[in-house]
Phi, psi and omega in degrees: 000132177202156177274123179278313183203166182217136176235133180234144174220122180056041181251118183051239182264015179257118172290311181204137181209138173224122187217137178250144185244162174270157180288344183263236184263123179247124181255128174246109184235159180158175179294168178294152176064032178258341179120013181296310182295331180299325178293317177296320179299319180297318178297313181296317180299318180293331181271336186234350185074001182233151174278138178293342179274350184080014182288149174275158184306317184295338179278342183272330183293139181308140181308135179072012176245154182261342184220157177219151181226135174237135174230127181230132175255126178236151176248127178220124183054041178065017176244131181267131178240148179246127176247122176249135177228126183246112181260136181231146185294321188239015179223166177293148180293150175256136182229137177224139175246120183053039176083358181255118181297145174245152184262332182235148179300329182296340179287345177278346184306135176089350180284319181210144177239130186230136171247119182251132182228117181234168178304329179298329180294336178291344179258011183302329185276319182277343178282183185284173182303330182299327179293321181286327175293322179297321176301313179298311186292319184295320181282316180298325180294334177275335184267337185223112177296324178302313180297316180303316180293315180297318180294317178300314180294319180299315181296325177293315180295318179300316179297318179293320180295317179296322177297317180294320180299326177288322183286329182299328181302328180264342181214093185297337181297340180285346185299334180293337181278353181295328180303322182298314181288326179298317181298317179292320180298320179294314181300307181290322181297318179297321178297316180297315180300315180298318179293322179293320178300314181295319180297313180298320178299315181290323180292320180300325181298328181268320187299317186304315182291318180298314183293324179299316179292319183295331181256015178065033178078012185267336188233134174258131181242149176211134173265133179236120180286130180242085179292142177296332177209141177289145184305315184290343181255001187302311184299313182294315183290327180295321178294320180296328186274002185302313182300319178296318180296322177300318181290318181283337187058038178201160181277115185269354186230141175139172181295348174288358177238017178292165175216171181230123178265134178244115181251132175239120185051039176082001182253134178288104186279355171299323184256322191243003181275151174286166178298323178296317178296317181296319181290320179294320179295320178297318178298317178299319181295318180292321177295324179296324176305314183301310183293325179292318178299314179302319182293320185279314185269355181057036179203170179267137174282174173263131185252126178246117180247105185262096176055035182278324186301324181292343181268352184248150174285172188299322182293321179284326172302311181302314182297316181298310184293327177286339180280344184297317176058237186265020183269135173293127187231139175243123183237124173260143180198167180269343179205174185252007186304314184296329180285322179291312183298320183265003177054040177282141181283127178237133184270324183209138182237134177234131174262128183254124179225112176048052176075020176229154179259128174251119182270000000 
């Protein structure tokens, strides 16, 4: 699987762009704030319908423009597919695959798989639980259409339940309708918990070996899923938490409050790990994503590395770049020194200057 080309119109700081890529390693270099990350964002957005930055569509569209367009051609199993994405400031985005419009984001599932790695991911362990949940959701949503649908439905129900909890304060008669949302929340929530348990189990099988090699055989790593509530107790506990939810005017229980514990040599490094340990563990987790995707989809994902190399020491840079293998990779950086010095093979280089490509 690889991206053949990308076309942008009124996207971020690009008025218009048409660019073709190599199947191997593509380097996008230039000074900061020139538009390197914007190209990676467009690829990720086209593959997942979401910005890795969490940006809304209106924030992505070029200043003073009302619409933006992305077109990406990808090759998978020797078949070329075209993904068109039309972003509008005040309307839902339009998406088409091979010229056929789709109505739901889940219909894009299976067309392309992307692993995105940014400096922020190196802080996944020391940051709060929401970052670790995002790690779970972003990867699982690409690997399992079932999970993506269950998560989408759960988030919709959660939003409706929270809205109702706020309204009940002013009109107690509405409390009888809470049962309807609770039943749906339990159904989708139990599915999400089960999928997360299975995902962590599969990831651990790959992660342990990678981390052992990355640390020279010194550290054993294990991910431990910490559900906010056990699946079998969800219904009972949700009912128990109602009084608390009425007071908070929000849902205090469910997988939207899950966390992930990362233990190295038996120690919870969220609390007691050094910055070096936390960063190495984060790198191991991202590398494990790549291998897990390859194992499940029987193909290589597309790897996006956004200014990550500058955050790693030379030994971890070496390990990461040697792990890439046959994966199409996009790397953003401010210079080419590390590639020249370490004699890493690069297939295509693009210099980015103020929203333009210099070849």
